[in-house]
CHARMM-style PDB file with segment names, atoms N, HN, CA, C and O in Angstrom:
ATOM      1  N   MET     1      13.094  17.862  -3.198  1.00  0.00      PROA
ATOM      2  CA  MET     1      12.595  18.199  -2.257  1.00  0.00      PROA
ATOM      3  C   MET     1      12.228  16.945  -1.255  1.00  0.00      PROA
ATOM      4  O   MET     1      11.841  15.945  -1.859  1.00  0.00      PROA
ATOM      5  N   THR     2      12.271  16.864  -0.179  1.00  0.00      PROA
ATOM      6  HN  THR     2      12.586  17.676   0.312  1.00  0.00      PROA
ATOM      7  CA  THR     2      11.820  15.667   0.799  1.00  0.00      PROA
ATOM      8  C   THR     2      10.804  16.036   1.593  1.00  0.00      PROA
ATOM      9  O   THR     2      10.747  17.143   2.129  1.00  0.00      PROA
ATOM     10  N   LEU     3       9.825  15.014   1.733  1.00  0.00      PROA
ATOM     11  HN  LEU     3       9.871  14.115   1.297  1.00  0.00      PROA
ATOM     12  CA  LEU     3       8.764  15.095   2.576  1.00  0.00      PROA
ATOM     13  C   LEU     3       8.725  13.926   3.441  1.00  0.00      PROA
ATOM     14  O   LEU     3       9.127  12.859   2.976  1.00  0.00      PROA
ATOM     15  N   ARG     4       8.251  13.987   4.760  1.00  0.00      PROA
ATOM     16  HN  ARG     4       7.924  14.853   5.138  1.00  0.00      PROA
ATOM     17  CA  ARG     4       7.956  13.014   5.658  1.00  0.00      PROA
ATOM     18  C   ARG     4       6.567  12.793   5.617  1.00  0.00      PROA
ATOM     19  O   ARG     4       5.749  13.699   5.774  1.00  0.00      PROA
ATOM     20  N   ARG     5       6.252  11.518   5.392  1.00  0.00      PROA
ATOM     21  HN  ARG     5       6.917  10.782   5.264  1.00  0.00      PROA
ATOM     22  CA  ARG     5       4.605  11.142   5.238  1.00  0.00      PROA
ATOM     23  C   ARG     5       4.629   9.909   5.977  1.00  0.00      PROA
ATOM     24  O   ARG     5       5.532   9.113   5.716  1.00  0.00      PROA
ATOM     25  N   ALA     6       3.754   9.618   6.884  1.00  0.00      PROA
ATOM     26  HN  ALA     6       3.021  10.264   7.096  1.00  0.00      PROA
ATOM     27  CA  ALA     6       3.307   8.383   7.516  1.00  0.00      PROA
ATOM     28  C   ALA     6       4.633   7.699   8.001  1.00  0.00      PROA
ATOM     29  O   ALA     6       4.806   6.497   7.801  1.00  0.00      PROA
ATOM     30  N   GLY     7       5.621   8.517   8.675  1.00  0.00      PROA
ATOM     31  HN  GLY     7       5.480   9.494   8.838  1.00  0.00      PROA
ATOM     32  CA  GLY     7       6.976   8.104   9.199  1.00  0.00      PROA
ATOM     33  C   GLY     7       8.006   7.697   8.178  1.00  0.00      PROA
ATOM     34  O   GLY     7       9.079   7.174   8.478  1.00  0.00      PROA
ATOM     35  N   ARG     8       7.610   7.970   6.949  1.00  0.00      PROA
ATOM     36  HN  ARG     8       6.738   8.394   6.706  1.00  0.00      PROA
ATOM     37  CA  ARG     8       8.746   7.418   5.864  1.00  0.00      PROA
ATOM     38  C   ARG     8       8.988   8.770   5.070  1.00  0.00      PROA
ATOM     39  O   ARG     8       8.128   9.634   4.898  1.00  0.00      PROA
ATOM     40  N   MET     9      10.379   8.816   4.584  1.00  0.00      PROA
ATOM     41  HN  MET     9      11.078   8.114   4.723  1.00  0.00      PROA
ATOM     42  CA  MET     9      10.850   9.887   3.826  1.00  0.00      PROA
ATOM     43  C   MET     9      10.519   9.651   2.419  1.00  0.00      PROA
ATOM     44  O   MET     9      10.669   8.502   2.002  1.00  0.00      PROA
ATOM     45  N   HSD    10      10.029  10.690   1.503  1.00  0.00      PROA
ATOM     46  HN  HSD    10       9.907  11.623   1.841  1.00  0.00      PROA
ATOM     47  CA  HSD    10       9.848  10.672   0.298  1.00  0.00      PROA
ATOM     48  C   HSD    10      10.383  11.696  -0.482  1.00  0.00      PROA
ATOM     49  O   HSD    10      10.376  12.844  -0.037  1.00  0.00      PROA
ATOM     50  N   HSD    11      10.873  11.432  -1.643  1.00  0.00      PROA
ATOM     51  HN  HSD    11      10.879  10.499  -2.004  1.00  0.00      PROA
ATOM     52  CA  HSD    11      11.462  12.603  -2.499  1.00  0.00      PROA
ATOM     53  C   HSD    11      10.540  12.920  -3.608  1.00  0.00      PROA
ATOM     54  O   HSD    11       9.972  12.077  -4.303  1.00  0.00      PROA
ATOM     55  N   LEU    12      10.435  14.226  -3.721  1.00  0.00      PROA
ATOM     56  HN  LEU    12      10.896  14.911  -3.157  1.00  0.00      PROA
ATOM     57  CA  LEU    12       9.723  14.789  -4.803  1.00  0.00      PROA
ATOM     58  C   LEU    12      10.521  15.590  -5.668  1.00  0.00      PROA
ATOM     59  O   LEU    12      11.229  16.507  -5.252  1.00  0.00      PROA
ATOM     60  N   ALA    13      10.398  15.196  -7.110  1.00  0.00      PROA
ATOM     61  HN  ALA    13       9.823  14.451  -7.449  1.00  0.00      PROA
ATOM     62  CA  ALA    13      11.080  15.683  -8.033  1.00  0.00      PROA
ATOM     63  C   ALA    13      10.273  17.062  -8.535  1.00  0.00      PROA
ATOM     64  O   ALA    13       9.242  17.044  -9.207  1.00  0.00      PROA
ATOM     65  N   ILE    14      10.893  18.137  -8.113  1.00  0.00      PROA
ATOM     66  HN  ILE    14      11.731  18.152  -7.567  1.00  0.00      PROA
ATOM     67  CA  ILE    14      10.350  19.497  -8.465  1.00  0.00      PROA
ATOM     68  C   ILE    14      11.001  20.074  -9.796  1.00  0.00      PROA
ATOM     69  O   ILE    14      10.335  20.642 -10.662  1.00  0.00      PROA
ATOM     70  N   GLY    15      12.540  19.842  -9.876  1.00  0.00      PROA
ATOM     71  HN  GLY    15      13.081  19.380  -9.173  1.00  0.00      PROA
ATOM     72  CA  GLY    15      13.251  20.257 -10.963  1.00  0.00      PROA
ATOM     73  C   GLY    15      14.357  21.294 -10.448  1.00  0.00      PROA
ATOM     74  O   GLY    15      14.184  22.110  -9.543  1.00  0.00      PROA
ATOM     75  N   ALA    16      15.570  21.102 -11.222  1.00  0.00      PROA
ATOM     76  HN  ALA    16      15.711  20.439 -11.957  1.00  0.00      PROA
ATOM     77  CA  ALA    16      16.594  21.971 -10.731  1.00  0.00      PROA
ATOM     78  C   ALA    16      16.385  23.248 -11.042  1.00  0.00      PROA
ATOM     79  O   ALA    16      17.138  23.950 -10.368  1.00  0.00      PROA
ATOM     80  N   ALA    17      15.670  23.905 -11.794  1.00  0.00      PROA
ATOM     81  HN  ALA    17      15.059  23.334 -12.342  1.00  0.00      PROA
ATOM     82  CA  ALA    17      15.399  25.295 -12.121  1.00  0.00      PROA
ATOM     83  C   ALA    17      14.792  25.863 -10.776  1.00  0.00      PROA
ATOM     84  O   ALA    17      14.801  27.079 -10.580  1.00  0.00      PROA
ATOM     85  N   HSD    18      14.287  25.019  -9.887  1.00  0.00      PROA
ATOM     86  HN  HSD    18      14.280  24.031 -10.047  1.00  0.00      PROA
ATOM     87  CA  HSD    18      13.387  25.665  -8.884  1.00  0.00      PROA
ATOM     88  C   HSD    18      14.297  25.362  -7.391  1.00  0.00      PROA
ATOM     89  O   HSD    18      13.807  25.353  -6.262  1.00  0.00      PROA
ATOM     90  N   ALA    19      15.449  25.172  -7.675  1.00  0.00      PROA
ATOM     91  HN  ALA    19      15.847  25.179  -8.592  1.00  0.00      PROA
ATOM     92  CA  ALA    19      16.491  24.953  -6.503  1.00  0.00      PROA
ATOM     93  C   ALA    19      16.540  26.216  -5.478  1.00  0.00      PROA
ATOM     94  O   ALA    19      16.696  27.376  -5.859  1.00  0.00      PROA
ATOM     95  N   ARG    20      16.406  25.876  -4.315  1.00  0.00      PROA
ATOM     96  HN  ARG    20      16.280  24.933  -4.005  1.00  0.00      PROA
ATOM     97  CA  ARG    20      16.481  27.052  -3.132  1.00  0.00      PROA
ATOM     98  C   ARG    20      15.458  28.112  -3.097  1.00  0.00      PROA
ATOM     99  O   ARG    20      15.489  29.176  -2.477  1.00  0.00      PROA
ATOM    100  N   LYS    21      14.428  27.573  -3.972  1.00  0.00      PROA
ATOM    101  HN  LYS    21      14.402  26.709  -4.475  1.00  0.00      PROA
ATOM    102  CA  LYS    21      13.094  28.378  -3.809  1.00  0.00      PROA
ATOM    103  C   LYS    21      12.333  28.027  -2.421  1.00  0.00      PROA
ATOM    104  O   LYS    21      12.282  26.908  -1.909  1.00  0.00      PROA
ATOM    105  N   ARG    22      11.812  29.097  -1.970  1.00  0.00      PROA
ATOM    106  HN  ARG    22      11.853  30.006  -2.386  1.00  0.00      PROA
ATOM    107  CA  ARG    22      10.933  28.895  -0.753  1.00  0.00      PROA
ATOM    108  C   ARG    22       9.441  28.422  -1.480  1.00  0.00      PROA
ATOM    109  O   ARG    22       8.813  29.043  -2.337  1.00  0.00      PROA
ATOM    110  N   VAL    23       9.102  27.130  -0.848  1.00  0.00      PROA
ATOM    111  HN  VAL    23       9.612  26.625  -0.151  1.00  0.00      PROA
ATOM    112  CA  VAL    23       7.677  26.496  -1.497  1.00  0.00      PROA
ATOM    113  C   VAL    23       7.013  26.451  -0.479  1.00  0.00      PROA
ATOM    114  O   VAL    23       7.451  26.747   0.633  1.00  0.00      PROA
ATOM    115  N   LEU    24       5.540  25.966  -0.790  1.00  0.00      PROA
ATOM    116  HN  LEU    24       5.184  25.726  -1.693  1.00  0.00      PROA
ATOM    117  CA  LEU    24       4.533  25.586   0.036  1.00  0.00      PROA
ATOM    118  C   LEU    24       4.015  24.395  -0.495  1.00  0.00      PROA
ATOM    119  O   LEU    24       3.552  24.382  -1.636  1.00  0.00      PROA
ATOM    120  N   ALA    25       4.050  23.175   0.366  1.00  0.00      PROA
ATOM    121  HN  ALA    25       4.425  23.186   1.293  1.00  0.00      PROA
ATOM    122  CA  ALA    25       3.519  21.938  -0.176  1.00  0.00      PROA
ATOM    123  C   ALA    25       2.042  21.779   0.725  1.00  0.00      PROA
ATOM    124  O   ALA    25       1.789  21.980   1.913  1.00  0.00      PROA
ATOM    125  N   PHE    26       1.221  21.326  -0.418  1.00  0.00      PROA
ATOM    126  HN  PHE    26       1.427  21.163  -1.383  1.00  0.00      PROA
ATOM    127  CA  PHE    26      -0.292  20.982   0.163  1.00  0.00      PROA
ATOM    128  C   PHE    26      -0.283  19.419  -0.175  1.00  0.00      PROA
ATOM    129  O   PHE    26       0.038  18.899  -1.243  1.00  0.00      PROA
ATOM    130  N   ALA    27      -0.725  18.783   1.035  1.00  0.00      PROA
ATOM    131  HN  ALA    27      -0.985  19.206   1.903  1.00  0.00      PROA
ATOM    132  CA  ALA    27      -0.781  17.283   0.729  1.00  0.00      PROA
ATOM    133  C   ALA    27      -2.398  16.829   1.123  1.00  0.00      PROA
ATOM    134  O   ALA    27      -3.115  17.495   1.869  1.00  0.00      PROA
ATOM    135  N   ASP    28      -2.687  15.923   0.649  1.00  0.00      PROA
ATOM    136  HN  ASP    28      -2.104  15.382   0.043  1.00  0.00      PROA
ATOM    137  CA  ASP    28      -4.058  15.125   0.976  1.00  0.00      PROA
ATOM    138  C   ASP    28      -3.872  13.716   0.783  1.00  0.00      PROA
ATOM    139  O   ASP    28      -2.765  13.177   0.772  1.00  0.00      PROA
ATOM    140  N   ASP    29      -5.055  13.078   0.618  1.00  0.00      PROA
ATOM    141  HN  ASP    29      -5.954  13.515   0.627  1.00  0.00      PROA
ATOM    142  CA  ASP    29      -4.957  11.664   0.685  1.00  0.00      PROA
ATOM    143  C   ASP    29      -4.316  11.029  -0.550  1.00  0.00      PROA
ATOM    144  O   ASP    29      -3.827   9.900  -0.533  1.00  0.00      PROA
ATOM    145  N   THR    30      -4.348  11.801  -1.588  1.00  0.00      PROA
ATOM    146  HN  THR    30      -4.746  12.719  -1.601  1.00  0.00      PROA
ATOM    147  CA  THR    30      -4.012  11.302  -2.984  1.00  0.00      PROA
ATOM    148  C   THR    30      -2.775  11.936  -3.626  1.00  0.00      PROA
ATOM    149  O   THR    30      -1.963  11.218  -4.210  1.00  0.00      PROA
ATOM    150  N   ARG    31      -2.617  13.194  -3.539  1.00  0.00      PROA
ATOM    151  HN  ARG    31      -3.277  13.777  -3.065  1.00  0.00      PROA
ATOM    152  CA  ARG    31      -1.657  14.101  -4.078  1.00  0.00      PROA
ATOM    153  C   ARG    31      -0.980  14.950  -3.045  1.00  0.00      PROA
ATOM    154  O   ARG    31      -1.369  15.255  -1.918  1.00  0.00      PROA
ATOM    155  N   VAL    32       0.364  15.332  -3.823  1.00  0.00      PROA
ATOM    156  HN  VAL    32       0.680  15.085  -4.739  1.00  0.00      PROA
ATOM    157  CA  VAL    32       1.023  16.630  -3.139  1.00  0.00      PROA
ATOM    158  C   VAL    32       1.093  17.627  -4.263  1.00  0.00      PROA
ATOM    159  O   VAL    32       1.388  17.381  -5.432  1.00  0.00      PROA
ATOM    160  N   THR    33       0.792  18.731  -3.761  1.00  0.00      PROA
ATOM    161  HN  THR    33       0.552  18.931  -2.811  1.00  0.00      PROA
ATOM    162  CA  THR    33       1.165  19.907  -4.875  1.00  0.00      PROA
ATOM    163  C   THR    33       1.848  20.893  -4.078  1.00  0.00      PROA
ATOM    164  O   THR    33       1.542  21.352  -2.977  1.00  0.00      PROA
ATOM    165  N   VAL    34       3.072  21.200  -5.016  1.00  0.00      PROA
ATOM    166  HN  VAL    34       3.321  20.827  -5.910  1.00  0.00      PROA
ATOM    167  CA  VAL    34       4.171  22.042  -4.460  1.00  0.00      PROA
ATOM    168  C   VAL    34       4.112  23.636  -5.079  1.00  0.00      PROA
ATOM    169  O   VAL    34       4.313  23.636  -6.294  1.00  0.00      PROA
ATOM    170  N   ALA    35       3.927  24.719  -4.617  1.00  0.00      PROA
ATOM    171  HN  ALA    35       3.764  24.719  -3.631  1.00  0.00      PROA
ATOM    172  CA  ALA    35       3.597  25.916  -5.235  1.00  0.00      PROA
ATOM    173  C   ALA    35       4.905  26.857  -4.407  1.00  0.00      PROA
ATOM    174  O   ALA    35       5.335  26.732  -3.260  1.00  0.00      PROA
ATOM    175  N   ASP    36       5.307  27.824  -5.511  1.00  0.00      PROA
ATOM    176  HN  ASP    36       4.958  27.926  -6.442  1.00  0.00      PROA
ATOM    177  CA  ASP    36       6.263  28.941  -5.041  1.00  0.00      PROA
ATOM    178  C   ASP    36       5.631  29.701  -4.021  1.00  0.00      PROA
ATOM    179  O   ASP    36       4.455  30.059  -4.071  1.00  0.00      PROA
ATOM    180  N   LEU    37       6.384  29.934  -3.139  1.00  0.00      PROA
ATOM    181  HN  LEU    37       7.340  29.643  -3.098  1.00  0.00      PROA
ATOM    182  CA  LEU    37       5.663  30.841  -1.920  1.00  0.00      PROA
ATOM    183  C   LEU    37       5.491  32.146  -2.180  1.00  0.00      PROA
ATOM    184  O   LEU    37       4.657  32.820  -1.575  1.00  0.00      PROA
ATOM    185  N   THR    38       6.363  32.675  -3.219  1.00  0.00      PROA
ATOM    186  HN  THR    38       7.040  32.128  -3.710  1.00  0.00      PROA
ATOM    187  CA  THR    38       6.273  34.167  -3.504  1.00  0.00      PROA
ATOM    188  C   THR    38       5.351  34.318  -4.556  1.00  0.00      PROA
ATOM    189  O   THR    38       4.501  35.200  -4.435  1.00  0.00      PROA
ATOM    190  N   THR    39       5.365  33.587  -5.607  1.00  0.00      PROA
ATOM    191  HN  THR    39       6.055  32.870  -5.704  1.00  0.00      PROA
ATOM    192  CA  THR    39       4.446  34.027  -6.596  1.00  0.00      PROA
ATOM    193  C   THR    39       3.229  33.252  -6.940  1.00  0.00      PROA
ATOM    194  O   THR    39       2.486  33.538  -7.879  1.00  0.00      PROA
ATOM    195  N   GLY    40       3.029  32.020  -5.934  1.00  0.00      PROA
ATOM    196  HN  GLY    40       3.633  31.788  -5.172  1.00  0.00      PROA
ATOM    197  CA  GLY    40       1.818  31.196  -6.027  1.00  0.00      PROA
ATOM    198  C   GLY    40       2.046  30.219  -7.077  1.00  0.00      PROA
ATOM    199  O   GLY    40       1.243  29.287  -7.023  1.00  0.00      PROA
ATOM    200  N   GLU    41       2.939  30.146  -8.059  1.00  0.00      PROA
ATOM    201  HN  GLU    41       3.591  30.903  -8.102  1.00  0.00      PROA
ATOM    202  CA  GLU    41       2.945  29.248  -9.257  1.00  0.00      PROA
ATOM    203  C   GLU    41       3.144  27.792  -8.644  1.00  0.00      PROA
ATOM    204  O   GLU    41       3.920  27.493  -7.736  1.00  0.00      PROA
ATOM    205  N   VAL    42       2.310  26.984  -9.310  1.00  0.00      PROA
ATOM    206  HN  VAL    42       1.680  27.227 -10.048  1.00  0.00      PROA
ATOM    207  CA  VAL    42       2.333  25.466  -9.189  1.00  0.00      PROA
ATOM    208  C   VAL    42       3.717  24.910  -9.746  1.00  0.00      PROA
ATOM    209  O   VAL    42       3.926  24.795 -10.953  1.00  0.00      PROA
ATOM    210  N   LEU    43       4.548  24.611  -8.864  1.00  0.00      PROA
ATOM    211  HN  LEU    43       4.378  24.705  -7.883  1.00  0.00      PROA
ATOM    212  CA  LEU    43       5.677  23.945  -9.531  1.00  0.00      PROA
ATOM    213  C   LEU    43       5.766  22.549  -9.814  1.00  0.00      PROA
ATOM    214  O   LEU    43       6.514  22.121 -10.693  1.00  0.00      PROA
ATOM    215  N   SER    44       5.019  21.800  -9.091  1.00  0.00      PROA
ATOM    216  HN  SER    44       4.412  22.148  -8.377  1.00  0.00      PROA
ATOM    217  CA  SER    44       4.938  20.444  -9.350  1.00  0.00      PROA
ATOM    218  C   SER    44       3.477  19.668  -8.556  1.00  0.00      PROA
ATOM    219  O   SER    44       2.924  20.143  -7.564  1.00  0.00      PROA
ATOM    220  N   VAL    45       3.084  18.494  -9.209  1.00  0.00      PROA
ATOM    221  HN  VAL    45       3.533  18.108 -10.015  1.00  0.00      PROA
ATOM    222  CA  VAL    45       1.964  17.814  -8.653  1.00  0.00      PROA
ATOM    223  C   VAL    45       2.497  16.347  -8.459  1.00  0.00      PROA
ATOM    224  O   VAL    45       3.170  15.953  -9.412  1.00  0.00      PROA
ATOM    225  N   HSD    46       2.361  15.590  -7.578  1.00  0.00      PROA
ATOM    226  HN  HSD    46       1.814  15.911  -6.805  1.00  0.00      PROA
ATOM    227  CA  HSD    46       2.799  14.304  -7.231  1.00  0.00      PROA
ATOM    228  C   HSD    46       1.552  13.421  -6.816  1.00  0.00      PROA
ATOM    229  O   HSD    46       0.685  13.794  -6.026  1.00  0.00      PROA
ATOM    230  N   LEU    47       1.583  12.268  -7.424  1.00  0.00      PROA
ATOM    231  HN  LEU    47       2.287  11.966  -8.066  1.00  0.00      PROA
ATOM    232  CA  LEU    47       0.511  11.200  -6.874  1.00  0.00      PROA
ATOM    233  C   LEU    47       1.155  10.572  -5.858  1.00  0.00      PROA
ATOM    234  O   LEU    47       2.344  10.260  -5.925  1.00  0.00      PROA
ATOM    235  N   ILE    48       0.424  10.354  -4.881  1.00  0.00      PROA
ATOM    236  HN  ILE    48      -0.542  10.608  -4.827  1.00  0.00      PROA
ATOM    237  CA  ILE    48       0.998   9.625  -3.635  1.00  0.00      PROA
ATOM    238  C   ILE    48       0.833   8.167  -3.899  1.00  0.00      PROA
ATOM    239  O   ILE    48      -0.206   7.611  -4.255  1.00  0.00      PROA
ATOM    240  N   GLU    49       2.207   7.525  -3.637  1.00  0.00      PROA
ATOM    241  HN  GLU    49       3.051   7.977  -3.348  1.00  0.00      PROA
ATOM    242  CA  GLU    49       2.186   6.112  -3.939  1.00  0.00      PROA
ATOM    243  C   GLU    49       3.000   5.590  -2.753  1.00  0.00      PROA
ATOM    244  O   GLU    49       4.230   5.552  -2.767  1.00  0.00      PROA
ATOM    245  N   PRO    50       2.235   5.185  -1.717  1.00  0.00      PROA
ATOM    246  CA  PRO    50       2.932   5.007  -0.477  1.00  0.00      PROA
ATOM    247  C   PRO    50       4.153   3.926  -0.538  1.00  0.00      PROA
ATOM    248  O   PRO    50       5.096   3.966   0.253  1.00  0.00      PROA
ATOM    249  N   THR    51       4.035   3.066  -1.456  1.00  0.00      PROA
ATOM    250  HN  THR    51       3.269   3.033  -2.097  1.00  0.00      PROA
ATOM    251  CA  THR    51       4.974   1.839  -1.560  1.00  0.00      PROA
ATOM    252  C   THR    51       6.292   2.315  -2.393  1.00  0.00      PROA
ATOM    253  O   THR    51       7.214   1.534  -2.626  1.00  0.00      PROA
ATOM    254  N   LYS    52       6.288   3.544  -2.776  1.00  0.00      PROA
ATOM    255  HN  LYS    52       5.539   4.178  -2.586  1.00  0.00      PROA
ATOM    256  CA  LYS    52       7.517   4.214  -3.306  1.00  0.00      PROA
ATOM    257  C   LYS    52       8.145   5.342  -2.544  1.00  0.00      PROA
ATOM    258  O   LYS    52       7.498   5.908  -1.663  1.00  0.00      PROA
ATOM    259  N   SER    53       9.306   5.680  -2.819  1.00  0.00      PROA
ATOM    260  HN  SER    53       9.832   5.220  -3.535  1.00  0.00      PROA
ATOM    261  CA  SER    53       9.925   6.687  -2.093  1.00  0.00      PROA
ATOM    262  C   SER    53      10.232   8.046  -2.816  1.00  0.00      PROA
ATOM    263  O   SER    53      10.473   9.102  -2.230  1.00  0.00      PROA
ATOM    264  N   TYR    54      10.184   7.848  -4.309  1.00  0.00      PROA
ATOM    265  HN  TYR    54       9.988   6.991  -4.785  1.00  0.00      PROA
ATOM    266  CA  TYR    54      10.346   8.909  -5.100  1.00  0.00      PROA
ATOM    267  C   TYR    54       9.147   9.086  -5.948  1.00  0.00      PROA
ATOM    268  O   TYR    54       8.658   8.143  -6.568  1.00  0.00      PROA
ATOM    269  N   TRP    55       8.650  10.337  -5.983  1.00  0.00      PROA
ATOM    270  HN  TRP    55       9.048  11.104  -5.479  1.00  0.00      PROA
ATOM    271  CA  TRP    55       7.519  10.573  -6.734  1.00  0.00      PROA
ATOM    272  C   TRP    55       7.735  11.619  -7.659  1.00  0.00      PROA
ATOM    273  O   TRP    55       8.013  12.762  -7.298  1.00  0.00      PROA
ATOM    274  N   ARG    56       7.600  11.219  -9.018  1.00  0.00      PROA
ATOM    275  HN  ARG    56       7.374  10.290  -9.311  1.00  0.00      PROA
ATOM    276  CA  ARG    56       7.881  12.262 -10.070  1.00  0.00      PROA
ATOM    277  C   ARG    56       6.813  13.351 -10.190  1.00  0.00      PROA
ATOM    278  O   ARG    56       5.689  13.261  -9.696  1.00  0.00      PROA
ATOM    279  N   ASN    57       7.269  14.373 -10.886  1.00  0.00      PROA
ATOM    280  HN  ASN    57       8.182  14.446 -11.287  1.00  0.00      PROA
ATOM    281  CA  ASN    57       6.342  15.579 -10.925  1.00  0.00      PROA
ATOM    282  C   ASN    57       5.398  15.143 -12.124  1.00  0.00      PROA
ATOM    283  O   ASN    57       5.877  14.798 -13.205  1.00  0.00      PROA
ATOM    284  N   GLN    58       4.003  15.175 -11.874  1.00  0.00      PROA
ATOM    285  HN  GLN    58       3.614  15.455 -10.996  1.00  0.00      PROA
ATOM    286  CA  GLN    58       3.088  14.640 -12.865  1.00  0.00      PROA
ATOM    287  C   GLN    58       2.772  15.860 -13.909  1.00  0.00      PROA
ATOM    288  O   GLN    58       2.016  15.714 -14.870  1.00  0.00      PROA
ATOM    289  N   ASN    59       3.391  16.979 -13.626  1.00  0.00      PROA
ATOM    290  HN  ASN    59       4.005  17.098 -12.846  1.00  0.00      PROA
ATOM    291  CA  ASN    59       3.098  18.257 -14.529  1.00  0.00      PROA
ATOM    292  C   ASN    59       3.998  18.110 -15.913  1.00  0.00      PROA
ATOM    293  O   ASN    59       3.797  18.685 -16.983  1.00  0.00      PROA
ATOM    294  N   LYS    60       5.020  17.199 -15.588  1.00  0.00      PROA
ATOM    295  HN  LYS    60       5.183  16.732 -14.719  1.00  0.00      PROA
ATOM    296  CA  LYS    60       6.067  16.963 -16.845  1.00  0.00      PROA
ATOM    297  C   LYS    60       5.877  15.745 -17.479  1.00  0.00      PROA
ATOM    298  O   LYS    60       5.344  14.831 -16.851  1.00  0.00      PROA
ATOM    299  N   GLU    61       6.225  15.596 -18.605  1.00  0.00      PROA
ATOM    300  HN  GLU    61       6.658  16.339 -19.115  1.00  0.00      PROA
ATOM    301  CA  GLU    61       6.321  14.190 -19.340  1.00  0.00      PROA
ATOM    302  C   GLU    61       7.532  13.641 -18.643  1.00  0.00      PROA
ATOM    303  O   GLU    61       8.380  14.400 -18.173  1.00  0.00      PROA
ATOM    304  N   PRO    62       7.639  12.182 -18.560  1.00  0.00      PROA
ATOM    305  CA  PRO    62       8.627  11.522 -18.049  1.00  0.00      PROA
ATOM    306  C   PRO    62       9.770  11.723 -19.224  1.00  0.00      PROA
ATOM    307  O   PRO    62       9.432  12.130 -20.335  1.00  0.00      PROA
ATOM    308  N   GLY    63      10.967  11.453 -18.949  1.00  0.00      PROA
ATOM    309  HN  GLY    63      11.241  11.122 -18.046  1.00  0.00      PROA
ATOM    310  CA  GLY    63      12.065  11.502 -19.768  1.00  0.00      PROA
ATOM    311  C   GLY    63      13.288  12.397 -19.081  1.00  0.00      PROA
ATOM    312  O   GLY    63      12.982  13.257 -18.256  1.00  0.00      PROA
ATOM    313  N   ARG    64      14.389  12.222 -19.362  1.00  0.00      PROA
ATOM    314  HN  ARG    64      14.638  11.522 -20.032  1.00  0.00      PROA
ATOM    315  CA  ARG    64      15.409  12.752 -18.755  1.00  0.00      PROA
ATOM    316  C   ARG    64      15.957  14.148 -19.381  1.00  0.00      PROA
ATOM    317  O   ARG    64      16.566  15.002 -18.737  1.00  0.00      PROA
ATOM    318  N   TRP    65      15.630  14.215 -20.734  1.00  0.00      PROA
ATOM    319  HN  TRP    65      15.136  13.521 -21.257  1.00  0.00      PROA
ATOM    320  CA  TRP    65      16.044  15.332 -21.657  1.00  0.00      PROA
ATOM    321  C   TRP    65      14.871  16.047 -22.147  1.00  0.00      PROA
ATOM    322  O   TRP    65      14.061  15.399 -22.810  1.00  0.00      PROA
ATOM    323  N   PRO    66      14.676  17.173 -21.942  1.00  0.00      PROA
ATOM    324  CA  PRO    66      13.489  17.810 -22.617  1.00  0.00      PROA
ATOM    325  C   PRO    66      13.544  17.861 -24.050  1.00  0.00      PROA
ATOM    326  O   PRO    66      14.622  18.111 -24.589  1.00  0.00      PROA
ATOM    327  N   GLY    67      12.474  17.645 -24.757  1.00  0.00      PROA
ATOM    328  HN  GLY    67      11.598  17.442 -24.319  1.00  0.00      PROA
ATOM    329  CA  GLY    67      12.615  17.919 -26.259  1.00  0.00      PROA
ATOM    330  C   GLY    67      13.174  16.394 -26.892  1.00  0.00      PROA
ATOM    331  O   GLY    67      13.193  16.285 -28.118  1.00  0.00      PROA
ATOM    332  N   SER    68      13.534  15.465 -26.215  1.00  0.00      PROA
ATOM    333  HN  SER    68      13.519  15.554 -25.219  1.00  0.00      PROA
ATOM    334  CA  SER    68      14.084  14.268 -26.684  1.00  0.00      PROA
ATOM    335  C   SER    68      12.968  13.434 -27.450  1.00  0.00      PROA
ATOM    336  O   SER    68      11.809  13.502 -27.041  1.00  0.00      PROA
ATOM    337  N   SER    69      13.285  12.651 -28.545  1.00  0.00      PROA
ATOM    338  HN  SER    69      14.226  12.595 -28.877  1.00  0.00      PROA
ATOM    339  CA  SER    69      12.311  11.872 -29.080  1.00  0.00      PROA
ATOM    340  C   SER    69      12.142  10.530 -28.570  1.00  0.00      PROA
ATOM    341  O   SER    69      11.353   9.749 -29.102  1.00  0.00      PROA
ATOM    342  N   THR    70      12.986  10.162 -27.364  1.00  0.00      PROA
ATOM    343  HN  THR    70      13.627  10.796 -26.932  1.00  0.00      PROA
ATOM    344  CA  THR    70      12.623   8.817 -26.794  1.00  0.00      PROA
ATOM    345  C   THR    70      12.247   8.787 -25.526  1.00  0.00      PROA
ATOM    346  OT1 THR    70      11.937   7.718 -25.000  1.00  0.00      PROA
TER     347      THR     70
END
């Protein structure tokens, strides 16, 4: 998902499992929360880092493969 904030485009990692879902994004000074529009389930939470253009999902552990030991 992309979000324009303060004149810059930012990319939010929500996850491929949520592709094409209608979402509602809540933004304040320190974080962006993305929720499924139909169920209200929180899909992701992102800490705002103005110097970066990609904000990872804070609800998930970092890493490319789920369940990997690295």
